[in-house]
C-alpha positions in Angstrom: 16.2 -20.7 -9.6 14.9 -19.0 -12.7 15.9 -21.8 -15.0 14.2 -24.4 -12.7 11.0 -22.4 -12.8 11.2 -22.1 -16.5 11.8 -25.8 -17.1 8.7 -26.6 -15.0 6.7 -24.1 -16.9 7.6 -25.0 -20.5 7.2 -28.7 -19.8 3.5 -28.2 -20.1 2.5 -25.3 -22.5 -0.3 -23.1 -21.2 -3.2 -21.9 -23.2 -2.4 -18.3 -22.2 1.1 -18.4 -23.7 0.0 -17.5 -27.3 -1.8 -14.4 -26.1 1.2 -13.3 -24.0 3.7 -13.9 -26.7 1.9 -11.2 -28.7 1.9 -8.9 -25.7 5.6 -9.6 -25.1 6.3 -8.1 -28.5 4.5 -4.8 -27.6 7.2 -3.9 -25.0 10.9 -3.3 -25.3 11.9 -6.5 -23.6 15.2 -8.5 -23.7 15.4 -12.1 -24.6 12.7 -14.4 -26.2 9.3 -15.1 -24.7 9.1 -18.6 -23.2 6.0 -18.8 -21.0 3.5 -16.9 -18.9 1.8 -17.7 -15.6 -0.6 -15.8 -13.3 1.3 -14.3 -10.4 0.6 -13.0 -6.9 -2.6 -12.6 -5.0 -3.5 -9.0 -5.7 -7.2 -8.0 -6.1 -7.0 -4.9 -8.3 -4.9 -5.7 -11.4 -4.4 -9.0 -13.3 -0.7 -9.9 -12.9 1.4 -12.3 -14.8 5.0 -13.4 -14.7 6.6 -13.6 -18.1 9.5 -16.1 -18.4 12.2 -15.5 -21.0 14.8 -17.8 -22.7 18.4 -17.0 -22.2 20.4 -16.8 -19.0 21.2 -13.1 -19.5 17.6 -11.9 -20.0 15.4 -11.0 -17.0 11.9 -12.2 -16.4 9.1 -9.6 -16.3 5.9 -8.7 -14.5 3.0 -7.8 -16.9 -0.2 -6.3 -15.5 -3.5 -5.5 -17.0 -4.5 -2.3 -15.3 -7.9 -2.1 -13.6 -9.3 1.0 -15.2 -12.4 0.9 -13.0 -10.2 1.9 -10.1 -7.5 3.9 -12.0 -9.4 5.7 -14.7 -6.6 7.8 -16.1 -3.8 5.4 -17.1 -1.4 8.0 -18.7 -1.4 10.1 -15.5 -1.0 7.0 -13.4 2.0 5.9 -15.3 3.4 9.4 -15.4 3.5 9.4 -11.6 5.2 6.0 -11.4 7.8 6.8 -14.0 8.7 10.1 -12.3 8.9 8.5 -8.9 10.9 5.4 -9.9 13.3 7.5 -12.0 14.0 9.8 -9.1 14.4 7.0 -6.7 16.8 5.2 -9.1 19.0 8.3 -9.4 19.1 8.9 -5.6 19.8 5.2 -4.7 22.5 4.9 -7.4 24.4 7.6 -5.5 24.4 5.7 -2.2 27.5 3.6 -1.7 26.7 -0.1 -1.7 23.1 0.3 -2.9 21.7 -1.6 -5.8 19.0 0.3 -7.7 18.2 -2.7 -9.9 17.0 -4.5 -6.8 15.7 -1.6 -4.7 13.5 0.2 -7.3 11.0 -1.0 -9.8 11.9 -0.5 -13.4 9.1 0.3 -15.8 9.7 -1.1 -19.3 8.6 1.2 -22.1 6.3 -0.1 -24.9 7.6 -0.6 -28.4 6.1 2.8 -29.3 8.0 4.4 -26.5 5.1 4.9 -24.0 4.9 3.3 -20.6 1.8 1.3 -21.3 0.2 -0.6 -24.2 -3.4 -0.4 -25.1 -4.7 -3.5 -26.9 -7.4 -3.8 -29.5 -10.1 -4.4 -26.8 -9.1 -1.2 -25.0 -7.3 -3.0 -22.2 -4.2 -1.2 -20.7 -1.1 -3.2 -20.0 2.2 -2.2 -18.3 5.4 -4.1 -17.7 8.1 -4.1 -15.0 11.4 -6.0 -14.7 10.9 -8.9 -12.3 13.0 -8.6 -9.1 13.8 -11.9 -7.4 12.8 -11.7 -3.8 11.4 -13.3 -0.7 7.9 -12.6 0.5 7.5 -13.5 4.2 3.7 -13.4 4.0 0.9 -10.9 4.6 1.4 -10.5 8.4 4.3 -9.0 10.3 5.7 -11.7 12.5 8.4 -10.0 14.6 9.6 -6.5 15.7 12.5 -7.1 13.4 10.3 -7.4 10.4 8.3 -4.4 11.6 11.5 -2.4 11.9 12.6 -3.3 8.3 9.1 -2.3 7.0 9.2 1.0 8.8 12.7 1.7 7.7 11.9 1.2 4.0 8.7 3.2 4.1 10.4 6.0 5.9 13.3 5.9 3.4 10.8 6.1 0.6 9.4 9.4 1.9 12.9 10.8 2.6 14.2 10.0 -0.9 11.2 11.6 -2.5 11.2 14.7 -0.4 13.1 16.6 -3.2 11.1 15.2 -6.1 11.3 18.1 -8.7 8.5 19.3 -10.9 4.8 19.8 -10.3 2.8 17.8 -7.7 2.0 14.2 -8.6 -1.4 13.5 -9.9 -4.1 12.3 -7.5 -4.7 8.8 -8.8 -7.6 8.1 -6.4 -9.3 11.3 -5.4 -9.9 11.7 -1.6 -8.4 8.2 -1.0 -7.5 8.9 2.6 -9.8 11.9 3.2 -11.8 10.9 6.3 -14.3 13.8 5.7 -15.1 12.3 2.2 -15.6 8.9 3.7 -17.8 10.3 6.5 -19.9 12.1 3.9 -20.4 8.9 2.0 -21.3 7.1 5.2 -24.0 9.7 6.0 -25.5 9.3 2.5 -25.6 5.5 2.8 -27.0 5.7 6.4 -29.8 8.0 5.3 -30.7 5.8 2.4 -30.3 2.5 4.2 -31.1 0.7 1.0 -31.0 -2.8 2.5 -32.5 -1.9 5.9 -29.2 -2.9 7.7 -28.7 0.0 10.0 -30.4 -1.6 13.0 -28.0 -4.5 12.9 -25.1 -2.1 12.9 -26.6 0.4 15.5 -23.6 0.1 17.9 -21.1 0.6 15.1 -23.0 3.6 13.8 -22.9 5.3 17.2 -19.2 4.5 17.5 -18.5 6.3 14.2 -20.6 9.3 15.1 -19.0 9.8 18.5 -15.5 10.1 17.0 -16.2 11.8 13.7 -14.9 15.3 14.6 -11.8 14.0 16.4 -10.8 12.0 13.3 -10.6 15.1 11.1 -7.5 16.3 13.1 -4.9 15.6 10.4 -6.9 17.3 7.7 -7.4 20.4 9.9 -3.6 20.5 10.6 -3.0 20.4 6.9 -5.5 23.1 6.1 -3.9 25.3 8.8 -0.5 24.8 7.2 0.9 23.2 10.3 1.9 20.0 8.5 3.1 19.7 4.9 1.9 17.6 2.0 4.6 15.1 1.0 5.0 12.4 -1.6 3.6 9.3 0.2 3.1 5.7 -0.8 -0.5 5.6 0.7 -0.8 1.8 0.7 1.7 0.7 3.3 0.6 -2.9 3.8 3.3 -5.4 4.7 2.8 -7.4 1.5 3.9 -4.4 -0.6 7.5 -5.0 0.5 10.0 -7.2 -1.3 12.6 -8.8 1.1 15.9 -10.3 0.2 17.2 -13.7 1.3 18.6 -12.1 4.5 15.3 -10.7 5.7 16.1 -7.1 4.7 13.3 -5.0 3.2 14.7 -3.9 -0.2 12.0 -2.7 -2.6 8.5 -1.2 -2.4 5.9 -2.3 -5.0 2.3 -1.3 -5.8 3.1 2.3 -6.5 -0.3 3.2 -8.0 -1.3 5.3 -5.0 1.9 7.3 -4.7 0.7 10.9 -4.7 0.5 13.9 -2.4 -0.3 13.0 1.2 0.6 13.5 4.8 3.3 11.4 6.5 0.6 10.2 8.8 -1.0 8.3 6.0 2.0 6.0 5.5 2.6 5.6 9.3 -1.0 5.1 10.3 -2.0 2.6 7.7 1.1 0.5 8.3 0.2 0.2 12.0 -3.4 -0.5 11.3 -2.7 -3.3 8.8 0.5 -4.7 10.3 0.3 -4.5 14.1 -3.1 -6.1 14.8 -2.7 -9.4 16.7 -5.7 -10.8 14.8 -6.9 -11.0 11.2 -9.0 -8.1 9.9 -12.1 -10.3 9.9 -11.4 -12.2 13.2 -14.7 -13.6 14.6 -13.4 -13.5 18.2 -13.1 -9.8 19.1 -11.3 -10.8 22.3 -8.3 -11.7 20.2 -8.1 -8.2 18.5 -5.6 -5.7 19.8 -2.4 -3.9 18.9 0.9 -5.6 19.3 2.9 -2.8 21.0 6.2 -4.5 20.2 5.4 -4.4 16.5 4.3 -0.8 16.8 7.6 0.1 18.5 9.6 -1.8 15.8 7.9 -0.1 12.9 8.1 3.4 14.6 11.9 2.9 15.2 12.6 2.0 11.6 10.4 4.7 10.3 11.9 7.5 12.4 15.5 6.3 11.8 15.0 6.8 8.1 13.7 10.3 8.5 16.3 12.0 10.8 15.6 15.8 10.9 13.0 15.5 8.2 9.7 15.6 10.2 8.4 18.6 12.1 7.5 18.4 15.8 3.8 18.6 14.9 4.2 15.7 12.4 5.9 13.5 15.0 3.5 14.4 17.8 0.6 13.1 15.6 2.1 9.8 14.4 0.5 7.7 17.2 -2.8 9.4 16.5 -2.6 8.4 12.8 -2.8 4.7 13.8 -6.1 5.4 15.5 -7.3 7.4 12.4 -6.7 4.5 10.1 -8.3 1.9 12.3 -11.3 4.3 12.4 -11.3 5.2 8.7 -10.9 1.6 7.3 -13.6 0.4 9.7 -15.8 3.2 8.5 -15.3 2.2 4.9 -16.2 -1.5 5.7 -19.3 -0.3 7.6 -20.4 1.9 4.8 -20.0 -0.9 2.3 -22.0 -3.3 4.5 -24.8 -0.8 4.7 -24.9 -0.2 0.9 -24.8 -3.9 0.1 -21.2 -5.0 -0.1 -20.4 -3.3 -3.4 -16.8 -2.4 -3.0 -14.9 -4.9 -0.8 -15.1 -8.6 -1.8 -16.9 -10.7 0.8 -17.1 -14.5 1.3 -20.1 -14.7 3.7 -23.0 -12.7 4.9 -22.0 -9.9 7.3 -18.4 -10.2 6.3 -17.9 -6.4 6.0 -19.7 -5.7 9.3 -17.3 -8.1 11.0 -14.4 -6.3 9.4 -15.7 -3.0 10.7 -16.1 -4.5 14.2 -12.5 -5.7 14.2 -11.2 -2.3 13.3 -13.3 -0.6 15.9 -12.1 -3.0 18.5 -8.5 -2.3 17.4 -9.2 1.4 17.8 -10.5 0.9 21.3 -7.3 -0.9 22.2 -5.3 1.9 20.7 -7.3 4.4 22.7 -6.5 2.5 25.9 -2.8 2.5 25.0 -2.6 6.0 23.5 -0.2 7.4 26.1 2.1 4.4 25.8 2.2 4.8 22.0 2.9 8.5 22.2 5.7 7.9 24.7 7.3 5.3 22.3 7.2 7.8 19.4 8.5 10.7 21.4 11.3 8.6 22.9 12.4 7.3 19.5 12.3 10.8 18.0 14.7 12.0 20.7 17.0 9.1 20.0 17.1 9.8 16.2 17.9 13.5 16.7 20.4 13.2 19.5 
């Protein structure tokens, strides 16, 4: 497959190849540079696939790091190198495992750092490319949800004994709902574009639930739940699958840092178990797919046998509500301030996204007891 892709690529040289041949030499890469092409659909970094000549040499993923989002690249890369190194050692000890396909491998630069800074001040990093299948951005079946939950749960389990000091916080207050509520209050008071009247119902919706949504933070401050190493961006498209449909490797490790287990569970349910798109215009179509929820929860808990406390388990279902609320809150705040953070394609796009998330939360509230019963039943199965 690699040679076919390469033959197609080098049959028509790209104008970007000259630039990337120079970057290729800045990293300790095997083989000879052949060609480069834009890769993936991410919105944060610029990502390219570097092809090499020679059947024995791998291809590579090269990224220009977005320093507007990640302002401290050395600390960011220190986190990723620590995490991938630990995962590689742990997975290598598992019979039948394949760390080269189950963990990203960061390639050092030619001066033995894990990034390269070019003459314009841009930061670049490089990974060995892992051949994979990507089934899409949406979870299509309980089986896929199970595979996703199993891999994210395994990730937390394997990193539970990461040695050394805590990881750096790469995006401060990333999942801190109090921080996002404070930002919301400031924007609401300023109302720079006079949009609050159009969002009056959504504003009341947020205010009515604000105190309840601080529950995870309160439990953490009281010492009733521990900080763990969490992924913090558990979207379905951050998983690499193999040809048999098995979830094998997690990517997008930029937000791996201290967090609560509820962050990885809640965001996965929020992003993966909605029956509709996040900007669905027909709110009647919005709701949680309980079968996908159960599949993810089963995989997640099966990978964490005996690892989670009773308090952590008892708040997993709530964490899905928290993330529907918090992401909706962020969309609403961005709408009020003028759509400065999230990309939009039409007027009112962020307001519609907020409405979808709040509709999803309403459905979760109606099904809260069912969700809690599923989690508690699965927790009993995994400990029996």
